[in-house]
KOLGU-160195 format. One record per residue (C-alpha): residue number from 1; residue in three letters; x, y, z. Coordinates in pm, whole numbers, plus 50000, padded with zeros to 5 digits. Layout:
- NUM, ALA, X, Y, Z
...
! end
This chain:
- 1, MET, 30672, 06428, 92440
- 2, PHE, 30779, 06065, 92458
- 3, LEU, 31145, 06172, 92451
- 4, HIS, 31079, 06404, 92745
- 5, ILE, 30915, 06122, 92941
- 6, LEU, 31200, 05889, 92845
- 7, CYS, 31463, 06134, 92974
- 8, SER, 31266, 06183, 93292
- 9, PHE, 31250, 05807, 93338
- 10, CYS, 31626, 05772, 93295
- 11, VAL, 31693, 06038, 93558
- 12, ILE, 31444, 05888, 93802
- 13, TYR, 31576, 05536, 93744
- 14, THR, 31940, 05640, 93789
- 15, LEU, 31872, 05834, 94109
- 16, ALA, 31648, 05565, 94253
- 17, LEU, 31898, 05292, 94169
- 18, CYS, 32172, 05486, 94345
- 19, VAL, 31954, 05528, 94653
- 20, GLN, 31859, 05160, 94644
- 21, THR, 32222, 05050, 94609
- 22, GLN, 32328, 05268, 94902
- 23, SER, 32050, 05137, 95126
- 24, VAL, 32134, 04777, 95038
- 25, GLU, 32501, 04831, 95124
- 26, ASP, 32409, 04995, 95455
- 27, GLU, 32161, 04721, 95534
- 28, GLU, 32409, 04445, 95455
- 29, ALA, 32694, 04588, 95664
- 30, ILE, 32820, 04387, 95964
- 31, ASP, 32988, 04597, 96233
- 32, LEU, 33317, 04444, 96350
- 33, SER, 33450, 04742, 96545
- 34, HIS, 33357, 04594, 96884
- 35, LEU, 33586, 04296, 96821
- 36, GLY, 33895, 04516, 96849
- 37, SER, 34241, 04498, 96698
- 38, LYS, 34306, 04136, 96798
- 39, LEU, 34084, 04034, 96506
- 40, PHE, 34368, 04145, 96278
- 41, GLN, 34679, 03927, 96299
- 42, ASN, 34866, 03661, 96105
- 43, PRO, 34804, 03284, 96118
- 44, ASN, 35000, 03105, 96390
- 45, PHE, 35178, 02785, 96288
- 46, GLU, 35324, 02695, 96628
- 47, PHE, 35032, 02605, 96854
- 48, SER, 34870, 02386, 96587
- 49, LYS, 35122, 02107, 96630
- 50, ASN, 34916, 01990, 96928
- 51, LEU, 34573, 02051, 96771
- 52, ASN, 34322, 01773, 96832
- 53, ALA, 33968, 01711, 96714
- 54, ASP, 33809, 01787, 97053
- 55, TYR, 33671, 02136, 96986
- 56, PRO, 33965, 02245, 96766
- 57, GLU, 33801, 02584, 96698
- 58, GLU, 33841, 02663, 97069
- 59, GLN, 34214, 02587, 97073
- 60, GLY, 34346, 02872, 96861
- 61, PRO, 34539, 03176, 96989
- 62, TYR, 34313, 03399, 96779
- 63, LEU, 34029, 03621, 96897
- 64, GLN, 33765, 03397, 97059
- 65, GLY, 33971, 03103, 96935
- 66, ASP, 33898, 03116, 96563
- 67, LEU, 33824, 03472, 96442
- 68, LEU, 34095, 03613, 96218
- 69, ILE, 34144, 03861, 95936
- 70, PRO, 34507, 03816, 95825
- 71, THR, 34696, 04147, 95826
- 72, GLY, 34881, 04038, 95514
- 73, ASN, 34565, 04083, 95308
- 74, ALA, 34624, 04438, 95180
- 75, LYS, 34273, 04474, 95038
- 76, ASN, 34113, 04400, 95373
- 77, GLY, 34340, 04625, 95575
- 78, MET, 34199, 04713, 95916
- 79, LYS, 33836, 04744, 95809
- 80, SER, 33587, 04768, 96094
- 81, GLU, 33299, 04624, 95896
- 82, SER, 33218, 04345, 95655
- 83, TYR, 32909, 04258, 95452
- 84, ARG, 32661, 03984, 95382
- 85, TRP, 32708, 03786, 95062
- 86, LYS, 32515, 03928, 94768
- 87, ASN, 32209, 03722, 94677
- 88, GLY, 32318, 03466, 94938
- 89, GLU, 32576, 03325, 94693
- 90, ILE, 32917, 03241, 94836
- 91, PRO, 33178, 03165, 94567
- 92, TYR, 33454, 02934, 94685
- 93, VAL, 33775, 02765, 94578
- 94, ILE, 33948, 02469, 94741
- 95, ARG, 34309, 02559, 94818
- 96, GLY, 34392, 02284, 95064
- 97, ARG, 34504, 01933, 94980
- 98, PHE, 34222, 01750, 95151
- 99, SER, 34168, 01375, 95150
- 100, SER, 33862, 01233, 94976
- 101, THR, 33700, 01175, 95317
- 102, GLU, 33763, 01535, 95420
- 103, MET, 33631, 01667, 95088
- 104, SER, 33317, 01461, 95137
- 105, LEU, 33269, 01619, 95482
- 106, ILE, 33309, 01970, 95339
- 107, GLN, 33059, 01893, 95062
- 108, ASN, 32814, 01754, 95315
- 109, ALA, 32846, 02081, 95510
- 110, PHE, 32762, 02273, 95191
- 111, ASN, 32463, 02046, 95143
- 112, GLN, 32333, 02127, 95490
- 113, TYR, 32329, 02495, 95396
- 114, HIS, 32159, 02422, 95064
- 115, LYS, 31901, 02198, 95228
- 116, SER, 31787, 02432, 95503
- 117, THR, 31867, 02787, 95389
- 118, CYS, 31872, 03000, 95075
- 119, LEU, 32253, 03030, 95091
- 120, LYS, 32444, 02870, 94804
- 121, PHE, 32812, 02778, 94804
- 122, ILE, 32909, 02789, 94437
- 123, PRO, 33245, 02723, 94263
- 124, ARG, 33408, 03057, 94198
- 125, ARG, 33409, 03204, 93847
- 126, SER, 33707, 03417, 93742
- 127, ALA, 33497, 03734, 93732
- 128, GLN, 33399, 03698, 94100
- 129, SER, 33643, 03907, 94303
- 130, ASP, 33500, 03827, 94648
- 131, TYR, 33523, 03460, 94743
- 132, VAL, 33615, 03209, 95011
- 133, ALA, 33933, 03003, 94977
- 134, ILE, 33909, 02684, 95183
- 135, ASP, 34256, 02586, 95298
- 136, ASN, 34408, 02336, 95541
- 137, SER, 34731, 02507, 95645
- 138, GLN, 34872, 02397, 95978
- 139, SER, 34741, 02704, 96159
- 140, GLY, 34423, 02570, 96316
- 141, CYS, 34055, 02643, 96248
- 142, TRP, 33979, 03005, 96168
- 143, SER, 33774, 03239, 95952
- 144, SER, 33694, 03605, 95892
- 145, VAL, 33344, 03731, 95976
- 146, GLY, 33116, 03805, 95681
- 147, ARG, 33227, 03913, 95332
- 148, VAL, 33543, 04118, 95385
- 149, GLY, 33636, 04170, 95019
- 150, GLY, 33872, 03986, 94786
- 151, GLU, 33995, 03639, 94873
- 152, GLN, 33924, 03539, 95232
- 153, VAL, 34040, 03215, 95387
- 154, VAL, 33840, 02964, 95585
- 155, ASN, 34113, 02746, 95729
- 156, LEU, 34035, 02386, 95823
- 157, GLN, 34357, 02225, 95939
- 158, SER, 34374, 01855, 95857
- 159, PRO, 34275, 01639, 96025
- 160, GLY, 34161, 01822, 96340
- 161, CYS, 33917, 02068, 96183
- 162, VAL, 33766, 01825, 95932
- 163, THR, 33665, 01545, 96166
- 164, LYS, 33316, 01671, 96259
- 165, ILE, 33073, 01828, 96016
- 166, GLY, 32971, 02079, 96283
- 167, THR, 33324, 02221, 96295
- 168, VAL, 33314, 02287, 95919
- 169, ILE, 32964, 02439, 95944
- 170, HIS, 33085, 02653, 96236
- 171, GLU, 33376, 02808, 96044
- 172, LEU, 33164, 02861, 95731
- 173, LEU, 32902, 03036, 95947
- 174, HIS, 33165, 03288, 96051
- 175, ALA, 33225, 03361, 95682
- 176, VAL, 32847, 03394, 95640
- 177, GLY, 32852, 03664, 95909
- 178, PHE, 32779, 03486, 96239
- 179, LEU, 32955, 03544, 96571
- 180, HIS, 32972, 03315, 96874
- 181, GLU, 32648, 03257, 97062
- 182, GLN, 32784, 03296, 97415
- 183, ASN, 32915, 03646, 97337
- 184, ARG, 32564, 03784, 97275
- 185, GLU, 32475, 04096, 97475
- 186, GLU, 32198, 03917, 97668
- 187, ARG, 32402, 03606, 97751
- 188, ASP, 32417, 03679, 98127
- 189, LYS, 32050, 03585, 98151
- 190, PHE, 32131, 03238, 98019
- 191, VAL, 32488, 03146, 98119
- 192, SER, 32743, 03224, 98386
- 193, ILE, 33109, 03270, 98291
- 194, ILE, 33341, 03126, 98556
- 195, ASN, 33647, 03345, 98507
- 196, SER, 33844, 03170, 98780
- 197, ASN, 33864, 02864, 98555
- 198, VAL, 33963, 03052, 98237
- 199, ARG, 34322, 03036, 98117
- 200, THR, 34518, 03352, 98191
- 201, GLY, 34510, 03588, 97894
- 202, TYR, 34201, 03426, 97739
- 203, GLU, 33941, 03617, 97940
- 204, ILE, 33882, 03847, 97640
- 205, ASN, 33730, 03552, 97454
- 206, PHE, 33428, 03572, 97684
- 207, LYS, 33369, 03945, 97644
- 208, LYS, 33004, 03998, 97564
- 209, ALA, 32875, 04246, 97309
- 210, SER, 32741, 04579, 97430
- 211, PRO, 32380, 04673, 97355
- 212, GLY, 32332, 04751, 96987
- 213, GLU, 32668, 04612, 96872
- 214, THR, 32521, 04286, 96737
- 215, THR, 32181, 04145, 96655
- 216, GLY, 32014, 03809, 96701
- 217, TYR, 31756, 03892, 96431
- 218, GLY, 31479, 03829, 96680
- 219, VAL, 31592, 03471, 96748
- 220, GLY, 31633, 03380, 97115
- 221, TYR, 31945, 03258, 97289
- 222, ASP, 32041, 02909, 97177
- 223, TYR, 32229, 02666, 97403
- 224, GLY, 32229, 02416, 97116
- 225, SER, 32372, 02648, 96850
- 226, VAL, 32661, 02515, 96646
- 227, MET, 32818, 02855, 96726
- 228, HIS, 32810, 02806, 97106
- 229, TYR, 33127, 02728, 97301
- 230, SER, 33151, 02404, 97493
- 231, ALA, 33115, 02413, 97872
- 232, LYS, 33492, 02386, 97930
- 233, ALA, 33612, 02622, 97658
- 234, PHE, 33955, 02773, 97738
- 235, SER, 33962, 02602, 98078
- 236, LYS, 34292, 02604, 98264
- 237, ASN, 34202, 02325, 98504
- 238, GLY, 33951, 02101, 98327
- 239, GLN, 33660, 02261, 98514
- 240, PRO, 33367, 02436, 98343
- 241, THR, 33407, 02792, 98224
- 242, ILE, 33040, 02821, 98119
- 243, ASN, 32740, 02712, 98324
- 244, ALA, 32384, 02719, 98193
- 245, LYS, 32150, 02920, 98417
- 246, GLN, 31838, 02756, 98280
- 247, THR, 31744, 02392, 98252
- 248, THR, 31810, 02273, 97900
- 249, LYS, 31832, 01946, 97711
- 250, GLU, 32064, 02106, 97457
- 251, GLN, 32437, 02037, 97468
- 252, MET, 32648, 02351, 97472
- 253, GLY, 32915, 02309, 97207
- 254, GLN, 32741, 02043, 96999
- 255, ARG, 32908, 01999, 96660
- 256, GLU, 32662, 01766, 96489
- 257, GLY, 32510, 02037, 96269
- 258, PHE, 32268, 02328, 96266
- 259, SER, 32020, 02382, 96545
- 260, LYS, 31669, 02494, 96449
- 261, LYS, 31748, 02843, 96574
- 262, ASP, 32069, 02855, 96367
- 263, ILE, 31862, 02793, 96055
- 264, GLU, 31601, 03045, 96159
- 265, LYS, 31866, 03312, 96216
- 266, ILE, 32038, 03250, 95881
- 267, ASN, 31709, 03276, 95697
- 268, LYS, 31621, 03599, 95877
- 269, MET, 31966, 03749, 95828
- 270, TYR, 31954, 03681, 95454
- 271, LYS, 31579, 03741, 95425
- 272, CYS, 31511, 03400, 95274
- 273, LYS, 31150, 03450, 95166
- 274, ARG, 31127, 03156, 94931
- 275, PRO, 31103, 02792, 95046
- 276, THR, 31422, 02600, 95114
- 277, ALA, 31522, 02280, 94939
- 278, GLU, 31413, 02094, 95251
- 279, SER, 31050, 02197, 95209
- 280, ASP, 31032, 02215, 94830
- 281, PRO, 31289, 02034, 94611
- 282, SER, 31157, 02212, 94302
- 283, ILE, 31248, 02564, 94421
- 284, LEU, 31448, 02801, 94204
- 285, THR, 31815, 02844, 94282
- 286, SER, 31948, 03193, 94341
- 287, SER, 32086, 03205, 93987
- 288, GLU, 31745, 03117, 93842
- 289, ALA, 31544, 03369, 94040
- 290, PRO, 31465, 03709, 93886
- 291, SER, 31730, 03968, 93969
- 292, SER, 31648, 04249, 94208
- 293, GLU, 31749, 04502, 93940
- 294, SER, 31504, 04350, 93693
- 295, SER, 31219, 04364, 93944
- 296, PHE, 31309, 04717, 94048
- 297, LEU, 31319, 04839, 93686
- 298, SER, 30982, 04678, 93618
- 299, ASN, 30826, 04865, 93912
- 300, ILE, 30967, 05200, 93796
- 301, PHE, 30855, 05138, 93435
- 302, GLN, 30503, 05058, 93547
- 303, ALA, 30494, 05364, 93772
- 304, ILE, 30577, 05593, 93477
- 305, PHE, 30357, 05413, 93224
- 306, PRO, 30065, 05290, 93439
- 307, SER, 29820, 05277, 93149
- 308, SER, 30046, 05098, 92906
- 309, ASN, 29871, 04834, 92695
- 310, MET, 30194, 04647, 92626
- 311, ASP, 30197, 04278, 92694
- 312, GLU, 30472, 04131, 92914
- 313, GLU, 30713, 04052, 92630
- 314, GLU, 30680, 04402, 92481
- 315, MET, 30735, 04562, 92821
- 316, ILE, 31050, 04358, 92884
- 317, GLU, 31185, 04458, 92541
- 318, GLU, 31115, 04826, 92613
- 319, GLN, 31294, 04793, 92948
- 320, ASN, 31596, 04634, 92782
- 321, GLN, 31609, 04913, 92524
- 322, LEU, 31606, 05172, 92803
- 323, LEU, 31894, 04996, 92980
- 324, ARG, 32097, 05003, 92658
- 325, LEU, 32062, 05382, 92625
! end
């Protein structure tokens, strides 16, 4: 009888785990199809000779200035979607030869994430196949969007892209899965795009998303987002290309750090249910928290054996034995 129940449990657990895994993958997917083929190209080493620290992420020849999935990355190919980072953990390696001052700025950017969100930038272990490589090649500021698979570069050209902490946070937020604020589908209610002042050929950078292509996770439009363009982005004559339609004290294009809405959106996107380090320094890190698989198995076990008199240690041991079968 027990063997029959045990076999039934294994079947139920296996099927349920498959369903759960599929739903998690679907839920974590980030649609990139609306960004088009310009997202896929190779780094450009020509324009960057004149890169300066005044909004360097807006100076690139890439899609929207800094969005790029290099075509040379065979594993990425021409994928039209990416994913969120599992458990909010983003493994990274430092590939660039940064100065001590620049490294300090990058670490401070990591700390801002750790302080206000549940995301964790962690040094990559050899077994981790998906990770961010932070480089400083002379090709400007650029990043892929979300977790694209394998090694993905966040490029921070020295010194232009590592002068302001907000620039570093901005590029890392692309890797987290964020797009630019002024390209949101509802942006026309909040800003006007003055196309007559936009450099010829750069009009595509202001293309807004169509309904349903992106989500703001219920967080309203944010003039002060670290992901918002500056008022004169891609201007051909020094005149504004973006005008705010509503009165605001926020500076469009600020690069001092996260806005409150940036933090709120990250925590909603990654479903950060536990307190952040900012509110509770004693919180568990992601690596210390119980795994989702462990919690899921416990729920299934208790559903099959609701009247079990086992104490917690005995139940955990029984669960481990089942996993080893």
